[in-house]
C-alpha positions in Angstrom: 90.8 105.2 86.4 90.4 108.9 87.5 91.1 109.5 91.2 88.5 111.2 93.4 89.7 114.0 95.5 89.1 117.5 96.9 91.4 120.3 97.3 92.1 120.1 100.7 94.8 118.9 103.3 92.5 116.2 104.6 92.3 114.7 100.7 96.0 115.2 100.4 96.8 113.0 103.6 94.3 110.5 102.5 95.9 110.6 99.0 99.4 110.3 100.5 98.5 107.4 102.9 97.0 105.3 99.6 100.1 106.3 97.8 102.6 104.8 100.2 100.5 101.7 100.7 100.8 101.0 97.0 104.4 101.8 96.6 105.2 99.7 99.6 102.9 96.8 98.1 104.4 96.9 94.8 107.7 95.0 95.3 106.0 92.2 97.2 103.3 91.9 94.3 106.2 91.8 91.9 108.0 89.3 93.7 104.7 87.1 93.8 104.5 87.4 90.1 107.9 86.2 89.7 107.6 83.1 91.9 104.3 82.3 89.8 106.2 82.7 86.7 108.7 80.4 87.7 106.1 77.8 89.2 104.1 77.9 85.6 107.4 77.2 83.7 108.3 74.3 86.1 104.5 72.6 85.9 104.7 73.2 81.9 107.9 71.5 81.7 107.0 68.6 83.8 103.7 68.4 82.0 105.5 68.1 78.6 108.1 65.8 80.1 105.1 63.6 81.2 103.6 63.7 77.8 106.8 62.7 76.5 107.1 59.7 78.6 103.7 58.7 78.0 104.1 58.9 74.0 107.3 56.9 74.4 105.8 54.3 77.0 103.0 54.0 74.1 105.3 53.3 71.6 107.4 50.8 73.4 104.3 48.6 73.8 103.1 49.0 70.3 105.0 45.5 69.7 102.5 44.0 72.0 99.2 45.6 70.3 98.0 42.0 69.4 98.2 40.8 73.0 96.4 43.8 74.4 93.2 42.6 72.4 93.2 39.6 74.8 93.9 41.7 77.8 90.9 41.7 80.4 90.6 45.9 81.1 88.1 44.8 83.9 91.2 43.6 86.1 92.5 46.7 87.0 90.9 50.3 87.7 91.9 53.6 89.3 90.6 53.6 92.8 91.5 56.8 94.2 93.8 59.7 93.3 95.1 61.4 96.7 95.8 64.9 96.6 97.0 67.7 99.2 97.0 71.3 99.2 100.4 73.6 99.2 100.5 77.4 99.0 102.9 78.5 96.5 103.4 82.5 96.6 99.9 82.8 98.4 98.1 80.9 95.8 96.3 77.4 96.9 97.7 74.5 94.7 96.8 70.7 94.7 99.6 68.5 95.0 99.2 64.8 93.5 100.4 62.4 96.6 99.4 59.0 95.3 97.2 57.3 92.7 95.4 54.2 94.0 94.4 51.3 92.0 92.0 48.5 92.6 93.0 45.1 91.0 90.5 42.4 90.5 91.7 38.8 91.6 92.4 36.5 88.6 93.6 32.8 88.3 97.2 32.8 86.7 96.3 29.3 85.4 93.6 30.5 83.4 95.2 33.6 82.2 98.2 34.3 80.0 101.4 34.7 81.7 101.9 38.2 80.4 98.7 39.6 82.4 100.7 40.2 85.3 103.2 42.2 83.5 100.2 43.7 81.4 98.8 45.1 84.8 102.1 46.6 85.6 102.0 48.4 82.0 98.5 49.5 82.6 99.3 50.9 86.1 102.5 52.7 84.6 100.5 54.2 81.7 97.5 55.5 83.8 99.7 56.7 86.5 101.7 58.9 83.7 98.5 59.9 82.2 97.1 61.0 85.4 100.3 62.8 86.6 100.3 64.4 83.3 96.8 65.9 83.4 97.3 66.8 87.1 100.4 68.8 85.6 98.3 70.4 82.9 95.7 71.7 85.6 98.2 72.6 88.1 100.0 74.9 85.1 96.4 76.1 84.3 95.9 77.4 87.9 99.0 78.9 88.2 99.0 80.8 85.1 95.4 82.1 86.1 96.9 83.4 89.5 100.0 84.7 87.6 97.7 86.7 85.1 95.7 88.1 87.6 98.9 89.3 89.7 100.4 90.8 86.4 97.3 92.8 86.2 97.3 94.0 89.6 101.3 95.1 89.1 100.2 96.9 86.0 97.2 98.6 87.9 99.5 99.9 90.8 102.3 100.5 88.4 100.8 102.3 85.4 97.6 103.6 86.6 97.2 104.2 90.4 100.6 105.3 91.3 100.9 108.0 88.8 97.2 108.9 89.2 97.9 109.3 93.0 100.9 111.5 92.3 99.1 113.4 89.7 96.3 114.0 92.1 98.6 114.9 95.1 100.6 117.4 92.9 97.4 119.1 91.8 96.1 119.6 95.2 99.6 121.0 96.2 99.8 123.3 93.4 96.2 124.5 94.6 97.0 125.1 97.9 100.1 126.9 96.9 98.3 129.0 94.7 95.7 129.7 97.1 98.1 130.5 99.8 99.9 133.0 97.3 96.5 134.6 96.5 95.8 135.1 100.3 99.3 136.5 100.9 98.7 138.9 97.9 95.2 140.0 99.3 96.7 140.3 102.7 99.5 142.7 101.1 96.7 144.6 98.9 94.5 145.2 102.2 97.7 146.1 104.2 99.0 148.5 101.4 95.4 149.8 101.2 95.1 150.6 104.9 98.4 152.2 105.2 97.7 154.8 102.4 94.2 155.3 104.0 96.4 156.1 107.3 98.8 158.5 105.4 96.1 160.3 103.8 94.0 160.8 107.2 97.3 162.5 108.6 
């Protein structure tokens, strides 16, 4: 990224201000990136743990597979998934509060005795599945925010800060050269005037 500037004091002051602002902001952005990286790892670990729980639960109920054919799936359904929002390192992230189920009434005399346990199993599997999906989405949101923050860190560290420093150096050198030329020109004029005065005498 080419930094636009002019060879004068105003431009130099402006570039110094921009450089200071970026140098001051860089540690904060780095801390944000580190916090987001840690949160991404936590969310990934939790999602993997929940996936494993779900797989283990499904495997543990494999013995009941013949009974599930009799189970009335309309007895229970997810009614609501309640979320809240929390800020993590300045990024708004949803938080899973609760999963609400709606259970249809049914007669315990007309249905097999294991239906009550079946409803509990379905609730457990659905809750784990929803929580697992939630953590996968949370991880994706955090990863997106982390990537953007990393890009900003790289932009400041590798492009803008060195660019501003280089531009400031060029202006300072130019101004020093201009000052040296001015002094040399003044000296030449002074020497010439002295010679003219000496010749006039």
